[in-house]
N, C-alpha and C positions, 0 to 999 in steps of 0.2 A: 706085307704084300706091296710090291712096287706097282706103279701105274701100268707098267708093261705086262704085269701078270694077270690083269683083270680079263676074264673071259669076254670075248666079243659077242655082243648081242645084236640080233636083227631087230628091225624097227618095231614089229608087233610085240615081240617079247619085251623090248625096252619100255614100251607104253604100259604094258602089264605091270612091270616092276614099279614104275612111277605111280600107277594107280593103287598099288599095294601100300605105298608110303604116303598117299594123299591124306592131308588133314581137311576134312570136309567143313568143319565149323571151328576154325582157329579163333582163339581169344587173345586180345591185346589190351592190356590194362594201362599202359603208359600213354598219356595224352600228347606228349611231344617227344622229339628226339633229344636224348641227352647228349650234349656236346662233349662232355667228359668221356674220354676213350680209355680203354684198358686193354692189356694184352688178351688175345683170344676173343675179341669182339669185332663185329663188323664196324669199320671206321665210318665216321659221319662225313662221307664224301660221295658225291655223285660224279661219275665219269661219263662224258659224251664225246662223240667224234664226228667230224666232217672233214673230209680230206683237204679241200681248198675251195675258196670262193663260194661260201654258202649262199644259196638263193635267199631272197628277201624273207620268204616265209620261214625258212630255217633260222635265219638270224633273229626273227621275231620270237620264235620259240626258245632259242637259246637265251635270249635276253630275259624272256619270261622266267625261265628256270633259274637263271642267276638271281633274279629278284626274289623268287620264292625261297631259294636256298638261304639268302641273306635273312629273310623273314623268319625262317625256322631254325637259323643258327648253325647251318652246316656248310661245308665247302663244295663249290661247284667247279669242276675242272673240265675244260673243253680242249680236246686234243685235235690236232690237224696232221697232215701228212708229214710235215717237217719234225714236229715235236714227237709224234708217234714213232717215226722211224728212229729218231735219236734215242728214245726210250728203249726200243728193242735192241739197238746197237749196244747200249750200255748194259742192259740186264739179261737179254736173251739173244746174243749175237747169232746163234745157230738158226734163228727164225727170220733173220733179215732177208735172206735170199728169197724165201717163200713170199714174204711180204712184198718185195720189190717186183717179183714176177707175177703176182696176182693180177688177173686180167681186168679187174674192176675194183673200185674202192670198197664195195660191199664185202668182198672177200678179205681185203686188207683189214677192215673193221672187224670181221668175224675173228681174225687171229689176234689183233691188237687188244680187243676188249678182254680176252681171256688173260693175256700177258699182264695187263694193267691190274685186273682184279686179283691175279695170282700174287703179284709182287706187293701191291699197295693195299689191296683189300678195298672195301667200299661197295658201292652199287653202280652197275652199268645200266644206262638207259639210252635207247636210240634217239637220234637228234630230232626226229619228227614226232616226238612225244613230249608231253608237258606234265610237270609236277604240280600238284595242288597240296596245300598245307594239310588239309584234313586226311587223317589216316597215316601220316608219316611215322606214327609210332610203331608200325610194323617192323621197322629196322632198328628201333632204339635199343641199344645195349645188347643186341642179339649175338650169341656165339654161333660158330659154325657157318651155315649158309642158308639161303632161301632161294628156291626156284619155283617157277609156276608151271601149271599144267592145264591145257585145254581139256574140257570134259564133255563137250558137245558131240553130237553124232558125226560131224564132219571132220573134226580134229581131236586127236588124243595126245599129241606131242607136247613137249616143253619148249616154249618160245625162248629164243636167246636175245630178245629185245630188252629184257630186264632180268637181272639176277644180282645177288649180293652175297659176299663171303668175307670172312676174316682173312688177313693176309696169309699166304703160304698154305692154304687149305689143300689137302690131298685130292679132294674131288676136282677142284679147279686145275691142279697140276695134271691129273689124268685127262681132263677134257682138252686142255692146251696141247698136251703131247699128242693125243689122238688127232686133233684138228690139224696140227702142224704136219703130222705124217700123212694125213689124208690129202692136204693141199699139195704137198710135194709129189706124192704119187700121181694125183690127178693132172698136175701141170706137166709132169714127165710124159704122160700119155697124150694129152691134147688140151691146151689151155682153153680153147673155145668150148670144148665138150665140158670141161670143168665149170665154166661160167654157166652153161645151160643147166647144169645139175648142181648149182651152188648150194641149194637147200640141203642136199645130202653130203656134199663135199665138206663144207665148212659152216653151214648155217644151222637152222633148228633141228634138221634131221640128225646131223652129227652130234649136236649138243645133247639132244634127247638120248641118243644111244650111249654116249660116253657117261653122262650123269647117271643113267640107269646101271651101267656096268659097275660104277663105284658103289652105288646103293646095294646092288645084288651081291657084291663081294664083301662088303663091310657091314658090320653091325652099326648102321649109321642113322637109324630112324630118328634119334633125338638130336643128331648132329646137323643133318641137312634136311630142312623142312620143305616139303612139297605141298604148295598151296594152290587152290584153284585160281585161274586167271582173273576171275571176277574179284578176288581179293586184292589184286594189283590195282584194279580200277577204283579202289577206295582212295588212292592217293595219286593217281596219274590219269591223264586223258590222252586220247589220240589227238594229234595235231589239229585236225579239222574242227574238233569241238572247241578249241580255243580261237582258231583263226576264223571260224564261221565260213570256211571255204575248203574245198578239196585240196590235197597236196599236189601242186602243179608239177613238181619234179618227177612224180611217178608216171608222167606221160612223156618223159624225155629219156635220153640215154643216161641220165644220172641215176636212173633206177636200173638195177642189174638185168631185169627181165627184158626191158626194151633194148638195152645194150646187146644182149645175147641174140636178139632177133636181128638187130642191125648188122651184126658181124657174121651171122649164120648163113 
């Protein structure tokens, strides 16, 4: 079954599919991330993105993550607008137009992160989050992929701020294809409307639906692991926990929500 053949799911149904695949009490026996890589495994690489001129707080977090990755013996790759666009031009030229026309770096990031993990594999993490050494074994030598799911009363979706897959995984291929098509369609209609509704166009809403479509269509329970979000916090922290201060950029146009209000 190709990615285009997966039945489209609405959000509520998608969350139900993810819940059916959820591992409530996962067990990880490896104490550290094994640097040695092999085919069909998640590479020991963290990918992050900030388009240009990172604020001081983001630079601090990126530097923190570089140091932690060096400590645990994995690669830390930080992408920007220039290197990200060059990557798309080389490997997924059909996505360059959507990337260029995206009305905010957040939408560019939504698309680029999927392309990076599809081609190179590894783990994607938003730039305003921090890695801690404890719990890094979650990714060590794993095959297939890992995504996370909120399980509280307010949120049931799968966030796209962190996920990891082996290169070329069909789930990521489907999510990338669906996200690219969604961005193209939304931008053709109204770029500013697309920005206001970015969560569903290219963000966690689209990510949730597309991952669930793959899981629903494939016998993939042992291939793509769905873990509770609190499992992710065994090895990462929100930026403010490291900085001891709120993220200042979220009060400016650097955050998509503020940008959408400024242009609306």
